[in-house]
N, C-alpha and C positions, 0 to 999 in steps of 0.2 A: 714354704712348701716342703722342703727337705727335712726341716725340723720336726714336722708332724710325723713323717715316716720313720725317722730315726729314734724317736722317744718310745720306749717300751717299759712297762712297769716291771717286767721280769728281770730287768737289769739291776735290781736291788740286790747287792751283795754278791760276792764270789766272782767278780769280773774286774780284776786288777788292771789288765791291759786293755780295757775297753776304750780309754782315751786314745791310745795309739791306733786302734782299729778305726775309730771314728775319724781320726785325722787322715788316715789312708783312704777312707771312704769318700772324702771330698777333694781328693787330689786332682780329680778329672776336671774340676772347674777351671783350673789354670789353663787347660787346653782351650776351653771355650773363650777365654779372654784373648788368647793369641789368635784364634781362628777368626773372631769377629772384629778384630781391630781394623778400622777403615784404612785405606791406602794412604801413605804419607805424601804421595805425589798428587797434587790437585789436578782436576780435569783440565784439558787444554783450553786456552782462552778462545772465546768466540772471535770471529773475524770482525774488525770494526765496521766494515761496510754492511754487516748484518744488521747493525743498529742505526745505520744512516749517518755515522760520524767518521772523521778522519782517524787514522791510526796514530796512537800516541808514540812519543819518542822513547818512553820507557819500555814498551813492549817489544821494540826491535822490528826489523823487517819480517814480514809474514810471507811464508811460502806455502802454496797449496800442497797437500800430501801427495798428489799424483803428478806434480809438475816435472817437466823434463829437465835434464841436467844442463842443457845448452841454453836455458832461460826462455825457450819458446813454449807456447801453449800446446797441449796435446790435441786440441781441437783444430780442425782445418780452418784457415782464415776465410772469412766471407768475401767473396769476389763480387763487387758491385762496380759497374762502369761509372766513370766520372767521380773520382774521390772528392769529397767536400767535407767541411767540418761536421755537417750533420751525419754523413755516412760514417766518418771516423768515430764520432760519438756513439753512433749506433753499434758499431763493431766493438768498441771498448765496453759498452754496457752489456752486450751479449757475453763477452769473455768474463767480465766481472760477475755476471749472474751464474755462469758456468762454474767459476771458482767458488762462489758462495754455495751452490748446490753440492759440490764435492765436500766442502767443509761441513755442511749440514748432515750429509750422509755419514761422514766420519764421526760427528758428534752423536748421531743416532746410534751407530754401532757401539760406540763407547758406553753410552748410557744403557744400552741393551745388555752389554756384558756386566755392567754394575748391577743391574736388576737380577740377572741370573746368578751372580755371585752372592747377592744378599739372600736369594731363595735357597741356594745350596747351604749357606751358613745356617739359615733357619732350620732346614731339614737335619743338618748335622747336630744342631743344638737339641732338637727334639729326640733324635736317636740316642744322644748321650744321656739325656734325662731318663729315657726309658731304661737304658742299661744301668744307670745309677740306681733307679728305683728297684730293679731286679736284684742288684747286688745288695742293696740295703735290706731288702726283704729276706734274702738268704742269710745275711749276717744276723738279722733279728731272730730267725729260726734257730740258728746255732746258739745264740746267746740264751734263748729260752731253754733249749735243751741242756745247756751247761748249768743254768740256774736250777733247773729241775733236778739234775744230778746232785748239785750241791745241797739242795734242800733235802733230798732223800738221805744223803749221807749224814747230814746234820741231824736228821730225825732218828736215824739208826743209832748214832752215837749218843744222842740224848736218851733214847729208849734203853740203851744198855746201862747208862749211868743212873737212870731213874726207874729201875724195875720195881723198887719198893714204893715209889710214888705213882705208879701207873694208874691204880684205881682212883686215886684222889684227883689226879690232873687230867683224867681221860675227858671229862666234860669240857675242861678248858681247851684241851687240844682240838676236840671236835668243833667247838665254836670258832677257834682260830682258823682251822682248816676251811670251815664254811665261809668265814669272812674273806680268807685268801682266795677261795674259788670265786666268790662273788666279785672280788676286785679284779681277778683275772678275766672273768666274763665281761665285766663292765669295760675294762680297758680293751678287750678284744672287740667288743661292739664299737667302741670309739675308734679303734684302728680301722675297722671295716667302714665306718662312716667317713673317716678321713680319706680312705682310699677311694670310696665312691665319689666323694666330693672332688678329689684330685682328678679322677677319670672324667667327670663332667667338665671340669675346668679345661682339661686338655682338648676334649672334643669341642668345647666352645672356642678355644683358641684357634683350632684348625678352621672352623667354619666361619667364625666372626673375628677377624683380625683387628677390626676397628674398635672392638670393645675390650681389647687386651688390657688397657690401662685400668678400666673400671673393674675388670676381673682381678687384677693384681691388688687393687685397693680393697676389694671384698675379701680376697685371700688373706691380706695382711690383717684386716679387722677380725677375720675368723681365727687366725693364729693368736692374736692378742686375746680374744675372748676365750679360746681354748686354753691358752696358758693361764689366764685368770681363773678359769674353771678348775684346772688342775691344781692350782695353788690353793683354791678354796677347799677342794676335795682333800688335798693333802693335810691342810690345817684341821679339817673336820675329822679326818682319820686319826691324826695325832691326838686330838682331844678325846675321841672315842677310845683310842688305845690307852691314853693316860687314865681315863675314867674307869676303864675295865681293870687296869692294873691296880688302881686304888681300891676298887671293889674286891679284887682278889686279895689284896693285902689285908683289908678289913676281915675278910673271911679267915684268912690264915691267922690273923691276930686273935680272933675269937676262938679258933680251934686250939691255938697255942695256950690261951688262957684256960680253956676247958681241960686240956691235958698238960698243964704246966708242970705238974709234979712228975708225970710219967714220961713226957717227951721233951724234957728241957734240952738235953744234949742234941737230940734229933732236930729240935726246932732251931738250935744254933747252926747246925749244919745246913738246914734248909735255908736259913737266912743268908748264909754265905753263898750258897748256890744261886739264890735269887739275885744277889748283888752281882755275881759273875754274869748271870744272864742279862741283867740290866746293862752292864758294861758292854756286853756283846751287841745288844740291841742299839746302844748309843753309838758304838763303832760302825755298825751297819748304817745307821742314820747319817753319820758323818760322811760315809762313802757315797750315800745317795745324794747328799747335798753337794758334794764335790762334783759328782757326775752331772747334776742339774746345772751347776755353774759352767761346766765345760759345754754342755748342750746350749746354754744361753750365748756363750761366745760364738759357737758355730752358727747359731741362728742369726747373730749379728753379721757374720761373714756372708751368710746366704742372702740377707737383706741387702748388703752392699753390692753383691753380685747382681741382684735383681735390679738395683738402681742403675748399674752399668748396662744391663740388658735394655732397660728403658731408654737410656741415652742412645744406645745403638739403634733402637727402633725409631727414635726421633730423627736421628741422622738419616736413616733409610727413607723415612717419610719426606724429609726435605729433598733428598735426591730424586724421589719420585715426582715431587712437585716441580723441581727444576727441569726434569725430563719432559713433563707435560708442557711446560712453558716453551721449551725448545721445539717440541713437535708442533705446537700451535703456530709458532713463528715460522717454522719450515713450511707448513701448509699455506700460510699467508704469502710467503715468498714465492711458492710455486704458482699460486693464483695470480700474483702480481706479474710473474714472468709470462704467463699465458696472455694476460691482458696487454702487456707491452709488445709481445710478438704480433698480436692481432693489429694493434695500432700502427706498428712500424710497417707491416705489410700493406695496410691501407694507405699510409703515407707514400710508400714506394709506388703503388699503383697510380696515385695522383701525380707523382714526379714523372713517371713514364708518359702519362697523358700530356703533361706540360712539354716534355721533350718532343713528342710528336707534333704538338701545335707550333713549337718554335721551328721545327724543320719545315713545316708547311709555310710558315711566314718567310723563311729564307728563300724557298722556291718562288713564292709570290714576289719577293723583292727582286729576284733575278729576272723574272718576267717583266717586272716594272722597268728595270734598267734597260732591258732590250727594247721595250716600247718607247722609252725616252730617247734612246739612240735613233730609232726609226723616225721619231718626231723631229729630232734635230736635223736629220737628213732631209726630211720633207721641207723644213723651214729654209734650209740652205738652197734647195732647188727653187723654192718660191722666190727667195731674194734674187737669185740669178735671173729668173724670168722677169721680175719687176725691173731689174736693171736693164735687161735687153729691151723691154718695152719703152723705158725712158729714153734710151739711146736711139731707138728707131724713131720716136717722136721728134727728137732733136734733129736727126738726119733728114726726115721728111720736111721739117720746117725750113731747113737751110737749102734744100735742093729745089731749084725752080723747074716747072714743067709747062710746056707750051701747048695750049689747046685752041679750039676754034674761037672761044670768047675770052678765057682767062688762063692763068697759070694754075695747073693742078699738081698735087703731090702724089707721086707714084712710088711704088716700092717694088723692087725685084726680089726674086727668091734668093739670088746670089748674095745680095747685101745682108739679108737676114741670116743666111746660112753662115756667113763669115763671122757672125757674133756667137755662134753656138759653142758652148763649152761643156766639158764632161768632168765629172767628179769620180774619183776612185771609189768603186763599190756602190755608186748611185745609179738609178735608172736614167737613160739618156732622155734629152728633151727633143721631141720630134716636131717638125714644122710642117704644117699642112696648108694647102692653098684651096680656098673655096671660091670658085668663079661666080657663083650665083649671088644675087643680092638678098640681104636679110633685113628684116625690119629693125628699127632702132630699139635697142634694149640696153640694160645696165651693163657697163663694161665688166667683163669677167676677169678674175685674177688669173694671170698667166696667159692672156690673149691680147693681140694687137689688132684693133679694127681700123680699117681705112675710112677716113671721113668721106661723106657723100659729096659729089660734084655734079655739075651739069653735063659732064661728058658721059657718053654711053658706054665707053670701053673701059671703065674702071673695074678693078678687081680687089679682093680683100684677102690679106694674109693673116692667119690665126696660129698662134703658138700655144700648144696644149701639152700638158704633162700626162703621160700615159702610165698607169699603175699596173703592176703585175698582180697575180692572184694572192700571193702571200701578204703583200702590203695591204690589199683590200681587206683581208681577214683581220689583220692587226688594227686597221682603221675601224672596222666594225666593233671589235672588242672595246676600243677606247670610247666609241660612242655609247656603248652599254654602260661603261664605268662612269662616263660623264653625266649619264641620265640621273637626275636627283631623285632621292627617295622621299616621298612626302611624309613618311613616319619619322625620319631622323634629320632631314634637311630643313633648317629653319626658313630658307628662302622659298621652298615649295609651299610652306604654310603661310607665307605672306610676310615673314620677318627678314632679317638681314643676317647672313652668315659671316660673323666677324673672324672666324678661324681660317677662311679661305681667301687667298689674295685675289684682288680684282685684276684681271688681265684683259687685254684687248682682243684676244683670239678665243672667242667662245666656241664650244663644241657644236653648236647648232646654228652656225651662220648660214645665210642664204647662199653664199658663194660655195661653201662646202657641199651643200645639198644639190646645187645645180651642177657642180663639178662631177660628182659621182652619185647620181640618184639611184642607180641599181644597187650599190652597196648598202645605202640607207634602207631601201625596201627589203633587201635580202636579210638584214640583221634586225628587222623590226620584231618579228616573232621570237627569235632567240632572246632578245632583250626582255620581253615580257615574261618568258619562261624563267629566265635567271632572276628577275626581280621577284617572281612568285616563290622561287626556291629560297631566296634570301629571307623573304618574309616568314616562310615556314620554319626556317632555321632559327630565326629570331624568336618566334613563339616557343619553339622547343627549348631554347636556352633560358628563356624567362620562366618557363614551367619548372625546369630543373633547379633553377636558382631558388624558387619558392620552396621546393621540397627540401633543399639543403638548409634553408633558413629555419624550417620547422624542426629539422633534426639536429640543429647546431647546439641546442642546449644539452643533449645527452651524448654527444660524440665529439671526436676531435675535429677542430675546424680545418677543413681541407680547401686549398685554393681552387676555385671553380672558374671556368671560362666566363668572361664578361665582355659582351659586344661593345666596342667603342669605335670611333671614327678616327682614322689617321689621315692627315692631309700632308702630302709631300709635293715638293716642287724642285726641279733641277734647273741649273743655269743660274745666271745672275742678271741684275738689271731691274729697272722698274717695271718693264713689260715682259713678264715671263711668257715664253711661247707655249708653255704646256703646264697645266695644273690639273689636279685630279683628287677626288674625294672617294675613298674606298672604305668599306666596312669589313674589318677583320675581327677575329675572336682572340683577344689577348687574355692571359691569366689575370685574375683579379688581384689587386694589390694586397699586401698583408694588412692585418687589422691595425688601427691607429694606436692600440695599446703598446705596440712594439716601436722602438726608436728607429729601426732601420727603414730607409726610404729609397726607392729606386732612383738611379741617376736620370736627369732629364734627357729627353730625346733632342739631339742636335740636328738641325736641318743640314742637308748636304751629306750626311753619313749614311751608310748602309744599315739595314735592319739587323744583319748578323753581328756587326760590331757593337751596336746598341744592346743586343741580346747578350753578347759576351760580357759587357760591362755590368748589366743589371741582374743577370741570373744568379751569381753568387750572393748578391745582397738580398734578393728575394728569398733564396733558400735559407740564408741565415736568419732572416726575419720571421720565418715560419715557427709557430709554437711547437716545441718538441714534445713527444709523448711523455718523457720523464717529468718535464715541468708541469704538464697538465695533470699527470697522475699525482705528483706530490702536492699540487694545489687542492685536488679533490679528496685526498686521503685524510681522514680525521687524525688529530693528534692523540697519541697514546703515551702513557708514562714510560720513560726509558727503563730497560731492564738493568738491574744491578750487575756490575761486573765482578769477577772473582778477585778477591783481595789476597795479597800475600800475607804471610805471617808477620813480617816486619811492619807493614803498613797498619795491620789490625792492632798489634800491640802498641805501636806509637799513638794511634788514635785513642785507645782505651786509657793510656797513661795521661794523655793531654786532657781528656774529659774529666778524669778523676781530679786532676789538679785544678781545673776550672771550677768544679763543684766546691772545692775547698776555698777558693778565692771569692766565690759569689757572696758569702756572708760578710766579708770584710769590705765590700765595695758599696759606696753610697749612691752612685748613679750607674745604671746598667743600660746597655744597648743590645741590639740584635746579635752582634758578634761575640758578646760576653757569655752567652749561654752554651753549655755543652749539649747540643742537640744529639739525640741517639741515632745518628746516621753516620756513615763513612763520608769523609770529605767535609767541606764547609758550605752549607746551603746559604743562599742569599735571599730566597723568597720562601713563603710557606708552601708554594706549589712543588718545591723540590723535596718536601717531607711527605711521604705517603706510606701506607702500611707495609708495602713490599720491602722498602729499604729499612724500615724499622725492624721488621722481622729478620732481615739479613744481619743487622747490627746486634740484636739481642741474642740470636741463636748462633752466633759465630763460635766455632770450636776453639778460638784463641782467646775467648773472654776470660779474664781472671776472676771467676765467681767463687773460687775457693772450694770446689767440689760439692757445692750445695745443689739440691734438686733444682731443676729448671723452673718449676712452679714458684719456689721461693725466690729465685732470681728475678722472675717477672714481677712478683709482688713487691719486691724492693724498688724496682723502677716505678711501679704504680704509686708507691708511697712518696717517692721523690716528686713525681709530676702530678700529684693530687691537686684538684682545683683549689681546695681550701688552703692547703699548705703553700702551694706555689703562688696563689693569688695574694695571700697575706704576707708572705715573706719576701717575694721577689718582684711581683708585678707592680707594686706601688713605687718601686725604685726605677722602673724603666722610664726613659725619656718619652715625651709626648709623641714624637715622630714615629717611634718604633713600637709603641705600646699595642696598637691594634694588631699588627702582624705577629708580634710575640704571643698575644693572646690566641690568635687563630692557629699558630703553629703548635702551641701547648695543647689546645683542644684536639688537634690532629694526632699528636703523640699519645695522648691519653686514650683516644679511641683505638689506635693501633695496638697499644699494650693490652687493653681489655679484650681485644679480639684474639690475642694470643692465648688467653687463659683456657678456653674450652679445648684447645688442641694439645695442651700439655698433659 
């Protein structure tokens, strides 16, 4: 491009220091080389957790850019009651995500600065080119003026010397001047065309950056065609000039022969002058040839600088691609963070619900223990009454009584009152005397009936346990709890409940009903209301469970309440005095796919201790949001990491040595091939276009300064299907031949994909 602007036909003759001026004219390109040199320091490495892998030992410990000096995070710790492995993992994940977000922001700022720097360099390069073009144009005008002055001076000198030959050579001079003017006009038109083409190319470069390579190729071809055209015109001009000189010589020879006798001496002088003129023309031609050689050298320098500019443009395109990859990864991480936060919030809500349910269970266990204590107290009172009844029967049997016909057994109030005992914290046993006669009925528990005799003055002493109001309420609640549910109790459906121990004290005995009929009637309606509430609650839980099962395929599995029956009994012995079957709502167990299982419930222990033993296991067995997300996320090829210069140079040397050794080996395996990737791949899946591009376009590749296109074509010749298949594939062992063929096809596709981008 600069060669077309620098070449001018008026530079022929009279410009001895033109080479020095042209050398100074291109000195500014050294500044372009220093300004557009890429930074020596590579960009900072990505954090390993960004790619889902552990940090390597060679990279050293990684510290976030905004980390505090005391080692603590600048973000406030998340306060969650009840620390557990799940909560600790959740906090660690949030802090890791915060650090990754800071690192991504840092990388984004760095690549933004690199983009701005590349844009500034491009603008500076364009400004320098415009200044250079203006300077070249000014120098061309000065050269043309100097050539014009030299030409006019030479014409005056020659006119002074050839006054006698003015009439004879006037026609020749006029023709030469016309030819020179035509040449000037032709070269001026060419220069205007070149300048117009250059302006079009600059405008196209600003508006269409992606077609810069094609424009440069077209410009190069235009330069070559222009140079060939100039050479052809120069050769034609030399031939025409030589033909005209020969014609002039013939005319002069004919004139000399016509006036041989008259102008012999003058012809000799004319011949000498013509020889001197020819020598001067030859000297001028030699100067023009030297100037053309200098311009050729400068054109080669310009072409070399253009290649360097192409390399810098390729590096800038690679940086833009890497920046786009980093931005896409950052957007994916942000979306992943939002999904994790939503799932963690959902899991926290579920855990809070479970905590509330466990607290409710603990309160119910406390009520159950209190009811058991009251039941034990009532059992002890009943045992005391039975003992008193037995003693009274023994006493009446041993005491004789005299009546009109036979001995009768009588009992006084004093003898019975002497047997009365009290228990700390228990209601007292009151003895009442009923003087009237009663019909014969079934003996009541806790009462002593006097047998009938023929005497008319007999009386009956009855021992009865009196309950207060609080004990009656508790008894009514136990009756409601003892009432079987036909929906869940197998005995109510006609089956046998194997989970409930068989006891002798059933909750609906006739003794209990006769003992306190008012309490049974008083609690009849609340029992029905409670059973109806239980049934409604059961239907609501069943409906919620069905909805959760429908949404389980698209959301995180959350433990839901599951109604089960818990059977508890206190005390020991074959005949337990109290048994109860209740329906509570426990959390559902974790899925069977997880190995954790809750501890079994031990009889005789409280529900709170059982909850303390099983709750950590249940929480540990829950699927975490990270596990579920990693399972659902599709696999993507890993991004290549930034290689150091030492690693890259060592890899290139090793691969070149392996290429030389391949021809001497008779049996080849997978590990013997120098695959064009960094590292040592073990499967064809580890070879894909992105890592191939990173390897081939590495700035540390020893390609000897050749253009990138030739460098890629050399790799294509090496991995060509015909050459590779005939020379190496038949030597591969049978076990590795299939995957070697697959990997070679992948390498060939990746290399061919690089050709349109160079």
